[in-house]
ZATORSE-749351 format. One record per residue (C-alpha): residue number from 0; residue in three letters; y, z, x. Coordinates in steps of 0.2 Angstrom, whole numbers. Each point is the difference from the previous one (the first is absolute). Example, Ala and Ser with C-alpha at 12.3 -4.5 7.8 and 13.67 -1.06 7.14 Angstrom:
REM ZATORSE-749351
@seq 0	type ALA	v -22	w 39	u 62
@seq 1	type SER	v 17	w -3	u 6
This chain:
REM ZATORSE-749351
@seq 0	type MET	v 695	w 494	u 585
@seq 1	type ILE	v -14	w -8	u -9
@seq 2	type PHE	v -6	w 18	u -4
@seq 3	type ALA	v 16	w 5	u -7
@seq 4	type LEU	v -2	w -16	u -10
@seq 5	type TYR	v -13	w 6	u -6
@seq 6	type ARG	v 4	w 17	u -7
@seq 7	type PHE	v 18	w -3	u -6
@seq 8	type VAL	v -5	w -16	u -10
@seq 9	type LEU	v -16	w -8	u 2
@seq 10	type PHE	v -8	w 15	u -10
@seq 11	type PRO	v 13	w 6	u -8
@seq 12	type GLY	v 2	w -17	u -9
@seq 13	type ALA	v -22	w -2	u -1
@seq 14	type TRP	v 3	w 18	u -9
@seq 15	type LEU	v 13	w -6	u -14
@seq 16	type ILE	v -14	w -12	u -5
@seq 17	type PHE	v -15	w 9	u 2
@seq 18	type GLN	v 10	w 11	u -14
@seq 19	type LEU	v 0	w -14	u -11
@seq 20	type GLY	v -20	w 5	u 0
@seq 21	type ARG	v 4	w 13	u -16
@seq 22	type TRP	v 3	w -17	u -12
@seq 23	type ILE	v -9	w -13	u 10
@seq 24	type GLY	v -14	w 8	u 4
@seq 25	type ASP	v -18	w 8	u -6
@seq 26	type ASP	v -6	w 16	u -1
@seq 27	type LYS	v -3	w 2	u 16
@seq 28	type TRP	v 15	w -5	u 8
@seq 29	type ARG	v 10	w 9	u -13
@seq 30	type ALA	v -12	w 18	u 6
@seq 31	type LEU	v 4	w -5	u 17
@seq 32	type LEU	v 19	w -2	u 0
@seq 33	type ARG	v -1	w 16	u -12
@seq 34	type ALA	v -8	w 10	u 16
@seq 35	type LYS	v 9	w -7	u 14
@seq 36	type ASN	v 18	w 5	u -10
@seq 37	type SER	v -4	w 18	u -6
@seq 38	type GLY	v -12	w 4	u 14
@seq 39	type GLU	v -14	w 5	u -10
@seq 40	type PHE	v -15	w 5	u 11
@seq 41	type HIS	v -16	w 10	u -7
@seq 42	type PHE	v -6	w 15	u 7
@seq 43	type ASN	v -19	w 4	u 1
@seq 44	type ARG	v -3	w 20	u 7
@seq 45	type LEU	v 17	w 5	u 7
@seq 46	type SER	v 18	w 3	u -9
@seq 47	type PRO	v 12	w -11	u 8
@seq 48	type LYS	v 9	w 16	u 8
@seq 49	type GLU	v -19	w 5	u 9
@seq 50	type LEU	v -1	w -18	u 7
@seq 51	type ARG	v 15	w -2	u 7
@seq 52	type ALA	v -2	w 18	u 9
@seq 53	type ARG	v -15	w -7	u 7
@seq 54	type ARG	v 5	w -15	u 6
@seq 55	type PRO	v -9	w -14	u -5
@seq 56	type LEU	v -9	w -17	u 7
@seq 57	type TRP	v 8	w -14	u -7
@seq 58	type VAL	v -8	w -16	u -1
@seq 59	type HIS	v 6	w -15	u -6
@seq 60	type ALA	v -11	w -13	u -8
@seq 61	type SER	v 6	w -14	u -9
@seq 62	type SER	v -13	w -9	u -12
@seq 63	type GLY	v -16	w -3	u 6
@seq 64	type GLU	v 5	w 7	u 14
@seq 65	type ILE	v -9	w 18	u -5
@seq 66	type GLU	v -16	w -6	u 2
@seq 67	type TYR	v 6	w -1	u 18
@seq 68	type ALA	v 6	w 19	u 0
@seq 69	type ARG	v -16	w 8	u -10
@seq 70	type PRO	v -9	w 3	u 15
@seq 71	type VAL	v 16	w 8	u 8
@seq 72	type LEU	v 4	w 9	u -15
@seq 73	type ARG	v -18	w 8	u -3
@seq 74	type GLU	v -4	w 4	u 18
@seq 75	type TRP	v 19	w 10	u 2
@seq 76	type LYS	v -4	w 9	u -14
@seq 77	type ARG	v -17	w 6	u 3
@seq 78	type ARG	v 7	w 4	u 20
@seq 79	type HIS	v 16	w 8	u -7
@seq 80	type PRO	v -1	w 6	u -16
@seq 81	type ASP	v 16	w 9	u 0
@seq 82	type ILE	v 12	w -14	u 5
@seq 83	type PRO	v 3	w -10	u -15
@seq 84	type LEU	v 1	w -17	u -3
@seq 85	type VAL	v 12	w -11	u -7
@seq 86	type VAL	v -2	w -15	u -4
@seq 87	type THR	v 12	w -18	u -6
@seq 88	type TYR	v -3	w -15	u -5
@seq 89	type SER	v 10	w -18	u -3
@seq 90	type SER	v -9	w -8	u -14
@seq 91	type PRO	v -5	w 8	u -18
@seq 92	type SER	v -17	w -7	u 3
@seq 93	type ALA	v -4	w 14	u 13
@seq 94	type VAL	v 3	w 12	u -15
@seq 95	type ARG	v -19	w -1	u -8
@seq 96	type ILE	v -7	w 4	u 17
@seq 97	type LEU	v 12	w 16	u 4
@seq 98	type ARG	v -6	w 8	u -14
@seq 99	type GLN	v -16	w 0	u 5
@seq 100	type LEU	v 3	w 9	u 17
@seq 101	type ALA	v -4	w 16	u 0
@seq 102	type GLU	v 7	w 2	u 19
@seq 103	type ILE	v 18	w -2	u -3
@seq 104	type ASP	v 11	w 14	u -5
@seq 105	type ALA	v 15	w -11	u -6
@seq 106	type TRP	v 2	w -18	u -4
@seq 107	type GLY	v 13	w -12	u -6
@seq 108	type ALA	v 11	w -15	u 4
@seq 109	type VAL	v 10	w -4	u 16
@seq 110	type PRO	v 19	w 4	u 0
@seq 111	type TRP	v 11	w -13	u -2
@seq 112	type GLU	v 4	w -10	u 18
@seq 113	type PHE	v 18	w 11	u 2
@seq 114	type ARG	v 4	w 11	u 12
@seq 115	type GLY	v 4	w 13	u -14
@seq 116	type SER	v -15	w -2	u -8
@seq 117	type VAL	v -14	w 1	u 14
@seq 118	type GLU	v 10	w 17	u 7
@seq 119	type LYS	v 0	w 6	u -17
@seq 120	type PHE	v -19	w -1	u -2
@seq 121	type LEU	v 0	w 8	u 17
@seq 122	type ARG	v 10	w 15	u -4
@seq 123	type ARG	v -13	w 1	u -16
@seq 124	type PHE	v -16	w -2	u 12
@seq 125	type GLU	v 6	w 6	u 16
@seq 126	type PRO	v -16	w -10	u 8
@seq 127	type ARG	v -5	w 5	u 16
@seq 128	type ALA	v -7	w -17	u 5
@seq 129	type ALA	v -1	w -18	u -9
@seq 130	type LEU	v -14	w -12	u -1
@seq 131	type VAL	v 1	w -19	u -6
@seq 132	type ALA	v -17	w -9	u -4
@seq 133	type ARG	v -1	w -18	u 5
@seq 134	type THR	v 19	w -9	u -1
@seq 135	type ASP	v 11	w 8	u -14
@seq 136	type LEU	v 15	w 7	u 13
@seq 137	type TRP	v 17	w -2	u -5
@seq 138	type PRO	v 13	w -1	u 9
@seq 139	type VAL	v 12	w 16	u -8
@seq 140	type MET	v -15	w 9	u -1
@seq 141	type ALA	v -4	w -3	u 20
@seq 142	type ASP	v 16	w 3	u 4
@seq 143	type THR	v 2	w 14	u -10
@seq 144	type LEU	v -17	w 7	u 7
@seq 145	type ARG	v 6	w 1	u 16
@seq 146	type ARG	v 17	w 5	u -1
@seq 147	type HIS	v -7	w 17	u -6
@seq 148	type ASP	v -11	w 0	u 13
@seq 149	type ILE	v -19	w -1	u -10
@seq 150	type PRO	v -12	w -8	u 8
@seq 151	type THR	v -5	w -13	u -8
@seq 152	type LEU	v -18	w -11	u 0
@seq 153	type MET	v -5	w -18	u -6
@seq 154	type PHE	v -18	w -2	u 2
@seq 155	type ALA	v -14	w -12	u -5
@seq 156	type ALA	v 16	w -15	u 4
@seq 157	type THR	v -4	w -18	u -1
@seq 158	type PHE	v 11	w -12	u 4
@seq 159	type ALA	v -4	w -20	u -4
@seq 160	type GLU	v 7	w -12	u 14
@seq 161	type ASN	v 9	w -10	u -13
@seq 162	type SER	v 8	w 17	u -9
@seq 163	type SER	v 18	w -4	u -7
@seq 164	type ARG	v 4	w 19	u 8
@seq 165	type LEU	v -4	w -7	u 17
@seq 166	type ARG	v 11	w -15	u -3
@seq 167	type GLY	v 20	w -3	u -2
@seq 168	type LEU	v 13	w 14	u -4
@seq 169	type SER	v -15	w 10	u -6
@seq 170	type ARG	v -10	w 2	u 16
@seq 171	type ARG	v 18	w 10	u 5
@seq 172	type LEU	v -2	w 13	u -16
@seq 173	type THR	v -18	w 0	u 5
@seq 174	type ALA	v 5	w 3	u 17
@seq 175	type ARG	v 10	w 15	u -6
@seq 176	type SER	v -12	w 7	u -12
@seq 177	type LEU	v -13	w 1	u 14
@seq 178	type SER	v 10	w 7	u 11
@seq 179	type ALA	v 4	w 18	u -9
@seq 180	type LEU	v -18	w 1	u 1
@seq 181	type SER	v -10	w 14	u 9
@seq 182	type GLU	v -15	w -11	u 4
@seq 183	type LEU	v -6	w -17	u -8
@seq 184	type GLN	v -19	w -1	u -3
@seq 185	type VAL	v -5	w -18	u -3
@seq 186	type VAL	v -19	w -6	u -4
@seq 187	type SER	v -2	w -12	u 15
@seq 188	type GLU	v 5	w -6	u 13
@seq 189	type GLU	v 5	w -18	u -7
@seq 190	type ASP	v 11	w 12	u -12
@seq 191	type LYS	v 9	w 5	u 17
@seq 192	type GLN	v 0	w -16	u 9
@seq 193	type ASN	v 10	w -5	u -18
@seq 194	type LEU	v 15	w 10	u 3
@seq 195	type GLY	v 3	w -9	u 17
@seq 196	type ASP	v 14	w 9	u 9
@seq 197	type LEU	v 2	w 11	u -14
@seq 198	type SER	v -15	w 9	u 5
@seq 199	type GLU	v 9	w 4	u 19
@seq 200	type ARG	v 10	w 10	u -9
@seq 201	type LEU	v -10	w 11	u -13
@seq 202	type PRO	v -10	w 13	u 2
@seq 203	type VAL	v -16	w -12	u -6
@seq 204	type ARG	v -19	w 5	u 1
@seq 205	type VAL	v -14	w -11	u -8
@seq 206	type SER	v -9	w 15	u -8
@seq 207	type GLY	v -10	w -14	u -13
@seq 208	type ASP	v -1	w 2	u -19
@seq 209	type THR	v -2	w 14	u -12
@seq 210	type ARG	v -8	w -7	u -14
@seq 211	type PHE	v -17	w -4	u 10
@seq 212	type ASP	v 0	w 22	u 0
@seq 213	type GLN	v 5	w -2	u -20
@seq 214	type VAL	v -12	w -11	u -3
@seq 215	type PHE	v -15	w 8	u 10
@seq 216	type ASN	v 6	w 17	u -10
@seq 217	type ARG	v -4	w -8	u -16
@seq 218	type LEU	v -16	w -5	u 2
@seq 219	type GLN	v -4	w 17	u 7
@seq 220	type ASN	v 6	w 7	u -14
@seq 221	type PRO	v -4	w -14	u -14
@seq 222	type GLN	v 4	w 3	u -18
@seq 223	type SER	v -16	w 1	u -13
@seq 224	type LEU	v -6	w -17	u -7
@seq 225	type PRO	v -11	w 1	u -16
@seq 226	type ALA	v -16	w 0	u 9
@seq 227	type PRO	v -9	w -12	u -16
@seq 228	type LEU	v 9	w -13	u 5
@seq 229	type LYS	v -5	w -2	u 20
@seq 230	type PRO	v -8	w -17	u 2
@seq 231	type GLU	v -18	w 4	u 4
@seq 232	type GLY	v -6	w -21	u -2
@seq 233	type PRO	v -5	w -12	u 14
@seq 234	type GLU	v 17	w -11	u -4
@seq 235	type LYS	v 12	w 3	u 14
@seq 236	type ILE	v 17	w 7	u -6
@seq 237	type LEU	v 16	w -6	u 4
@seq 238	type VAL	v 16	w 10	u -3
@seq 239	type ALA	v 16	w -11	u -5
@seq 240	type GLY	v 15	w 13	u 1
@seq 241	type SER	v 18	w 0	u -4
@seq 242	type THR	v -1	w -18	u -6
@seq 243	type TRP	v 14	w -10	u -9
@seq 244	type PRO	v -6	w -15	u -12
@seq 245	type GLU	v 4	w -13	u 13
@seq 246	type ASP	v -12	w 8	u 11
@seq 247	type GLU	v -15	w -1	u -16
@seq 248	type ALA	v 6	w -19	u 0
@seq 249	type VAL	v -11	w 1	u 15
@seq 250	type LEU	v -11	w 13	u -1
@seq 251	type LEU	v -8	w 0	u -18
@seq 252	type PRO	v -6	w -21	u 2
@seq 253	type ALA	v -5	w 6	u 20
@seq 254	type PHE	v -11	w 15	u -10
@seq 255	type ALA	v -7	w -8	u -14
@seq 256	type ALA	v -8	w -15	u 11
@seq 257	type ALA	v -8	w 14	u 13
@seq 258	type LYS	v -16	w 6	u -3
@seq 259	type ASN	v -6	w 18	u 2
@seq 260	type TRP	v 14	w 9	u -1
@seq 261	type LYS	v 10	w 11	u -12
@seq 262	type MET	v 20	w 5	u 1
@seq 263	type ILE	v 9	w 15	u -1
@seq 264	type LEU	v 18	w -5	u -6
@seq 265	type ALA	v 15	w 10	u 4
@seq 266	type PRO	v 17	w -8	u -6
@seq 267	type HIS	v 18	w 5	u 8
@seq 268	type GLU	v 3	w 3	u -19
@seq 269	type VAL	v -12	w 9	u -13
@seq 270	type SER	v 12	w -4	u -16
@seq 271	type GLU	v -10	w -4	u -14
@seq 272	type GLU	v 7	w -15	u -2
@seq 273	type ARG	v -4	w -6	u 19
@seq 274	type LEU	v -19	w 9	u -3
@seq 275	type ALA	v -2	w -8	u -17
@seq 276	type ALA	v 5	w -18	u 7
@seq 277	type LEU	v -12	w 1	u 14
@seq 278	type GLU	v -15	w 5	u -11
@seq 279	type LYS	v 4	w -17	u -10
@seq 280	type LYS	v 0	w -10	u 16
@seq 281	type PHE	v -16	w 8	u 5
@seq 282	type ALA	v -10	w -4	u -17
@seq 283	type GLU	v 7	w -19	u 0
@seq 284	type MET	v -8	w -2	u 16
@seq 285	type GLY	v -16	w 9	u -9
@seq 286	type LEU	v -1	w 16	u 12
@seq 287	type ALA	v 0	w 20	u -9
@seq 288	type THR	v 14	w 11	u 4
@seq 289	type GLN	v -3	w 19	u 0
@seq 290	type ARG	v 15	w 14	u 4
@seq 291	type PHE	v 0	w 11	u 10
@seq 292	type SER	v 4	w 16	u -12
@seq 293	type ALA	v -13	w -7	u -12
@seq 294	type GLU	v -17	w 11	u -1
@seq 295	type GLY	v -17	w -4	u 8
@seq 296	type ARG	v -9	w -10	u 14
@seq 297	type TRP	v 9	w -14	u 5
@seq 298	type THR	v -7	w -16	u -5
@seq 299	type ALA	v 10	w -13	u -1
@seq 300	type PRO	v 3	w -14	u 13
@seq 301	type VAL	v 19	w 7	u -1
@seq 302	type LEU	v 7	w 18	u 1
@seq 303	type LEU	v 18	w -1	u -4
@seq 304	type VAL	v 9	w 15	u 8
@seq 305	type ASP	v 14	w 8	u -14
@seq 306	type ARG	v 4	w 16	u 11
@seq 307	type LEU	v 12	w 0	u 15
@seq 308	type GLY	v -6	w 10	u 16
@seq 309	type VAL	v -17	w -3	u 1
@seq 310	type LEU	v -2	w -13	u 11
@seq 311	type ALA	v 1	w 5	u 16
@seq 312	type GLU	v -18	w 9	u -8
@seq 313	type LEU	v -6	w -16	u -7
@seq 314	type TYR	v 0	w -10	u 13
@seq 315	type THR	v -15	w 11	u 8
@seq 316	type TRP	v -10	w -7	u -14
@seq 317	type GLY	v 3	w -17	u 10
@seq 318	type ASP	v -8	w -13	u 11
@seq 319	type LEU	v 16	w -9	u 2
@seq 320	type ALA	v 19	w -1	u -8
@seq 321	type PHE	v 14	w -9	u -2
@seq 322	type VAL	v 18	w 7	u 1
@seq 323	type GLY	v 13	w -9	u -15
@seq 324	type GLY	v 16	w -5	u 3
@seq 325	type SER	v -6	w -14	u 12
@seq 326	type PHE	v 1	w -13	u -10
@seq 327	type ARG	v 17	w 3	u -7
@seq 328	type ARG	v 14	w 8	u 10
@seq 329	type GLN	v -7	w 13	u 13
@seq 330	type VAL	v -17	w 8	u 2
@seq 331	type HIS	v -3	w 19	u -6
@seq 332	type SER	v -6	w 13	u 17
@seq 333	type VAL	v -17	w -5	u 7
@seq 334	type MET	v -2	w 17	u 6
@seq 335	type GLU	v -11	w 8	u -14
@seq 336	type PRO	v -14	w -12	u -1
@seq 337	type LEU	v -1	w -2	u 19
@seq 338	type ALA	v -1	w 17	u 1
@seq 339	type ALA	v -16	w 1	u -12
@seq 340	type GLY	v -7	w -13	u 10
@seq 341	type LEU	v 4	w -17	u -9
@seq 342	type ARG	v 5	w -15	u 8
@seq 343	type VAL	v 15	w -6	u -9
@seq 344	type LEU	v 2	w -16	u -8
@seq 345	type VAL	v 19	w -4	u 0
@seq 346	type GLY	v 10	w -14	u -7
@seq 347	type PRO	v 13	w -14	u 8
@seq 348	type PHE	v 14	w 15	u -4
@seq 349	type HIS	v -7	w 13	u 15
@seq 350	type LEU	v 14	w -4	u 15
@seq 351	type ASN	v 12	w 17	u -8
@seq 352	type ASN	v -15	w 14	u 3
@seq 353	type ARG	v 0	w 2	u 18
@seq 354	type GLU	v -19	w 6	u -2
@seq 355	type ALA	v -7	w -13	u -8
@seq 356	type LEU	v 6	w -11	u 14
@seq 357	type MET	v -7	w 13	u 12
@seq 358	type PHE	v -16	w 1	u -6
@seq 359	type ARG	v -2	w -18	u -5
@seq 360	type GLU	v -3	w -3	u 21
@seq 361	type GLU	v -9	w 17	u 0
@seq 362	type PHE	v -21	w -5	u -3
@seq 363	type ALA	v -14	w 10	u -1
@seq 364	type ASP	v -18	w -6	u -2
@seq 365	type GLN	v 9	w -17	u 6
@seq 366	type ASP	v 10	w -2	u -15
@seq 367	type PRO	v 18	w 6	u -4
@seq 368	type LEU	v 6	w 15	u -7
@seq 369	type VAL	v 13	w -11	u -11
@seq 370	type LEU	v -7	w -18	u -6
@seq 371	type PRO	v 17	w -11	u -6
@seq 372	type VAL	v -9	w -10	u -15
@seq 373	type ARG	v 15	w -17	u -3
@seq 374	type ASP	v -9	w -1	u -20
@seq 375	type GLY	v -15	w 2	u -8
@seq 376	type ALA	v -13	w -12	u 9
@seq 377	type ASP	v 4	w 12	u 15
@seq 378	type MET	v -3	w 16	u -12
@seq 379	type ILE	v -15	w -9	u -6
@seq 380	type ALA	v -7	w -2	u 20
@seq 381	type ALA	v 5	w 18	u 2
@seq 382	type LEU	v -10	w 7	u -15
@seq 383	type GLU	v -15	w -10	u 7
@seq 384	type LYS	v -1	w 5	u 16
@seq 385	type PRO	v -11	w 15	u 4
@seq 386	type SER	v 6	w 4	u 17
@seq 387	type LEU	v 16	w 9	u -7
@seq 388	type LEU	v -10	w 13	u -8
@seq 389	type SER	v -9	w 7	u 14
@seq 390	type ALA	v -5	w 20	u 2
@seq 391	type GLN	v 2	w -4	u 18
@seq 392	type GLY	v 19	w -7	u -5
@seq 393	type ARG	v 4	w 10	u -11
@seq 394	type ASP	v -2	w 16	u 13
@seq 395	type GLU	v 11	w -10	u 11
@seq 396	type ILE	v 12	w -2	u -10
@seq 397	type ARG	v 1	w 19	u -3
@seq 398	type ASP	v 1	w 3	u 20
@seq 399	type ILE	v 13	w -11	u 1
@seq 400	type LEU	v 13	w 7	u -13
@seq 401	type ASN	v -6	w 19	u 6
@seq 402	type LEU	v 9	w -5	u 19
@seq 403	type HIS	v 15	w -5	u -10
@seq 404	type ARG	v 2	w 20	u -5
@seq 405	type GLY	v 11	w 13	u 7
@seq 406	type ALA	v 17	w -4	u -3
@seq 407	type THR	v 3	w 15	u -15
@seq 408	type GLU	v -3	w 11	u 17
@seq 409	type ARG	v 13	w -9	u 12
@seq 410	type VAL	v 12	w 4	u -16
@seq 411	type LEU	v -4	w 16	u -3
@seq 412	type ARG	v 0	w 4	u 20
@seq 413	type TRP	v 20	w -4	u 1
@seq 414	type CYS	v 4	w 9	u -14
@seq 415	type GLU	v -8	w 16	u 7
@seq 416	type THR	v 9	w -4	u 16
@seq 417	type VAL	v 17	w 1	u -7
@seq 418	type VAL	v -2	w 8	u -18
@seq 419	type PRO	v 2	w 18	u 2
@seq 420	type ASN	v -13	w 13	u -8
């Protein structure tokens, strides 16, 4: 009954509202609607006919979830270069990343949540199996895959104890969707427990988080950074990543009060307006800044990063990290600085992030890997605590993070078991 209500009433109503985005949405929203309405796909190597004949592997990643899928895509293509990869997304923010992934043979928006739309997609590509990264499994999509006997895996999945998907009527829809899976791979034992009695009826396995494999691969295959910018002086380096104005309101005065520090500041948004505002704030505090894109040696107290896609590498230049969003609403990922061996400072809004919670309970050289700070005084105290910067601690942090690798291999093992060559 709940599934019928969703299929014939709730989603069709939502679809009508979505269509209004053609008149009131921004350019990205209109582009998403156009892609979903038209079934537009981008083909990188094979023609649509050739791709369909080879029966691709379908991977769905909503938006940021593509970071969970990247190690799977990369390793699958290395092992099985003749089996194509088709990737779908739900949010237009994924498009920028998908355009850059050489492993993908075709990509486009996921079909609308109507059985006819999903079946049209399946006839078009004839996927041999489907993978869903993290959580973006839709009820009609799952039901249609089951009806067509297509093996389906959801991997790196997580279920918070207070998740709305596990309460009320949503729980029944979630249960129906998950029951259509061939296998559910969750990140941790806690995720399995949070499913409650659903876990007893599902093919669920604790397999870990594929993002750990992704961040280590990134560090092992880094982008090149301008050599003249690499810090050489005696000062310690604080790398502040993905910051927002709310973070900077606490971070900047604390940094100005600290001694013998330089800072790499990578704001979440790198528009000219945003960068100019930061430069003005630092100037008012008597601190000179230098942009990452400028040529020459890094001499100013603050290196302002005006380029996307280099933060992971910049963490390797640091001695301590601060991850933004944690004084705003929700913290960004702490994985990259931890994989680089840095301890991570986070503000009070970090409860949304599993790794932030997990690694604040993990210790290396007597200090936690993730250290919450409530205000500027806490941040200054952290900057003045020598034990947070020990070389022994950095080695222990890397060793701890290494223990969490291997989820990608478990996904591939499932694929190679169920996918015909």
